[in-house]
N, C-alpha and C positions, 0 to 999 in steps of 0.2 A: 832444737826441735822445728822440723821443716816443716812448714804453712806451704798450705797451699788453698788459690781462691777458686773454689767448685762450684758444681751444683750437685743440690742435695736434690732427688726426688720425690716429691712427692705425688696427692693427689689419689685419685683410684685404677683399679685397670682398665687400661684404654683409654686413659686419661689423665698424662701426666701436666704436673705440675713443679717447676723447680724452684728449689729457693737459691742464690748467691751468697757463698758462704764460705768464712774461714776459717781451715779446719785443720787440725795435725794431719802430713801425708799418711800415717798408718793409723789414723780412724777408718773407719767404715763407711762408704758413702752418704748413708743416711742417717748415721753414729754423732757423735756429742762433735759439736762444734764451738767455735770461740764468738765469731764474731758476722751476723748477717750485714751481707752487702745492697742485696737488690733480689729478684723474682726474676721468672721466664716464663711466659705461660705461648707454649708453641701452640695453642690451641687458635690461637687470636690470628687477625689475620695482620701479614707482613708490616702491612706499609698501617698499624694499631702500635699511637705511640705507646701505651699499656703493657705491648708485650714484653716490653724490657724497661724494669724500674732498675735504675743501678741510685748509690749512693755514691759520687763521685768522687767526695772530699774522703772519706771511709777507706776507698778501692784506693786511692792516692797513696793515703798517707800507709794503708798495712802493703802497701809496694815498693814504699821508703823502707816497712820494719824487713822485707826483705821473704814474701810472701811470692810465690811464683804461682800466676795463673793458669790454669790449664790450656788449653787448643779451645775450644770455645768459646769461655771467657773472656780469653787473648781476645777472639774475635767481635768481644762485645764491647770491650773497651776501647778497641782500636776505631771502633763508628764513633762510637759517646768521644772520640781523639783524647783518650788519656794517656792510651801508651802505642808507639808505632807495632804493629805487624811484621814483622817480615813476609815481602810473597816468597812461596813456594813451586817449585816447579818442577815435575817432574814427565819429563817427554814418553818415556819408554811404557808408564803404565800403561797406556793405551794400547802398546802396540802388543799383538798377537803372540801370543805361548809358543814355543819348540813344536810340539804335534799338531797345532795349530796353524801353523806355516806349513809341516809336510804335509797335513793333507791339502792344502791350497794348494800348492803344488804337483802333488798326484791327481788333483783336479784341473788343473794345467795343462797337465800332459795329459789324459783322457780327452780334455779336449782339443788337444791338438790331432792327435791320433785320430780322433774319429773324423776331423777340418780333412787330415789327408786322406783319408779312407772316402770322405765319399766324392771329393778333386776327381780322382783321378777317373772315377765311375762318371761322373758326367764328363768329361774330355770322350 
């Protein structure tokens, strides 16, 4: 059985509240879970200490038993100093796509043609 430490959504519509739970990876997001490790309230201020509550000992225990935290939970555990999250870097993510590059090249060519047409008219 593969275990995940993940978020289970609660709260009402447009007012999310998450429980940090240990669950079987095959169970539904808000379905059956094995243990509750903490909670996360995204509506609270980022500097509010009650925004994320974690039982660090339980989390360490479940990780030692083989539970894999999801990316968001891994961020919380890294901030708490439980687990080290490897840094990620994707420098190509912000680069424009092929069509956007083609459009930019067309615009540059049109601007050069307009500048070239305007230069002899001035001379």
